[in-house]
Residue, then its C-alpha position, 0 to 999 in steps of 0.5 A: m563403449g567408451k566412445i558412446l559414453k564420451y558422446l552421451f556424457p555432454i548431452f546428459g550434462i547439459v540437460p540438467i543445466l537447461a532444466a535449471i535455467l528454464h525452471s528459474c525463468n518463471d515467477a511461480g516461486c514468488m508467492d509474496n505480495r509484490s506491492s508496498i502500499p500503506f494500509a490505513q484503518f479508521y479508529d474511534k478517538s476515545n479508543l484507539r483499539t476499536s476500529i470503526s467504519i466510516d460511511s459516505i466517503t470518497i478518497y482520491g489522490i491529489d495531482q495524480k497524472n492518471d485516475s487517482l480515485i481510490v474509493d468512490s462513494a463508499r457506503t461503509l469503509s473501515s480500512v483503505s490502502l493509500p498508494f504512494r508515488d514511487n517517483d516522488t517524495i510526497t503524496q496527498f489524498v483527500l477524504q471527501y465526506n459525501y454528506t448533505w451538509n457538506k455540499n460545498r466540500k468545505s469539511n473535506d480533509t487532506l492527508t499529506f505524507v512525506y516519505r523516502p522511496y527506495v528500491f528493495f531487492a526481494s529475491v531472484d523470483c520476486g525481483v525488486m519493488f519500491n518500499y517507503t520510509l515515512k518521514e512526516h505527515r500532515y493533515t487538516r482537521h475538519i472531521l478527522d481528529s488525528i493520524v497515528v503512524v503505527t509502522p513508518e517502514i512501508t514494505n509488502q508485509n500486510v500490516e497496518n501502517i496508519k491509523l486515521v482517528f475520527p471522533t464518534q457521536e458518543n465522544e462529541e457529546 
């Protein structure tokens, strides 16, 4: 009986270890969002608590190697995710207003964000991701009134990072 236990013990000792290793090789344990992308909402200049929708807008990145189209001729849009480049410290976007009076695109606005990307270890299951610390922002003011940075630390949390503030017809009069 002692000899049988002597041989069975290593087998039964290895089985739990193998099960633990195989279980840890899948990513089913990671339920978090793995992308750190700045989230921007559009707001009325007269009331920064009131989100608004913008119509006839296209948004794209500047100097992107691949497709940089983020929004293509949206009829109405109240928010947008603006992905930063993790291999650079600056990303620019164009807000193209697709109105008949803006045929030459002279009233388009450009957004410039300067940031510090850094690698963040989330967990064994989720691995690593890039987060960003927003350092500076610049913008043109053709139609856009201003930008308000709500949360300068951009992580994978689903929170508003940026307010894009526009004048509405009511406060232009």
